[in-house]
N, C-alpha and C positions, 0 to 999 in steps of 0.2 A: 504494500499499499504506499502510495507516495503522497505528499503533501500538496495542497493547492498552491498555485502561483503566489509568491509573496509570503509564504508560510513555510515553516519547517516543523519536523516532528521532534518532540522531546519526550523521553520516558521518565516517569517519576512514580516509585512505588507500584510497578507493575501496570501502570496506566500510561497510555500514549496519548500525548496532547499535541494538537496543532496550534502553534504559536505564531503570531506575526513576526516577520523578520526583523522589526525594529526593537524587539525585545530579545536581548542576548544575555548570555551568563546569568540565568535565572537561578536563584538559590532557594531551596525549599524552606519555609519558615516553620510550618507545622501542618497538621491534617486533624481532622475531627469528623463528626458525624455528618457535617454538610459538605464535606469536600477538602481540598487541599489549597493551602496558602503559599504563593511564591513571593 
């Protein structure tokens, strides 16, 4: 599976996210019942 143009894929905690290219070097802050925080 490939990302849409202008996006890239990043895996965090066994979940693959499609992230806009303007956001680079994301660092996980935490996760909870409602999702993950970067």
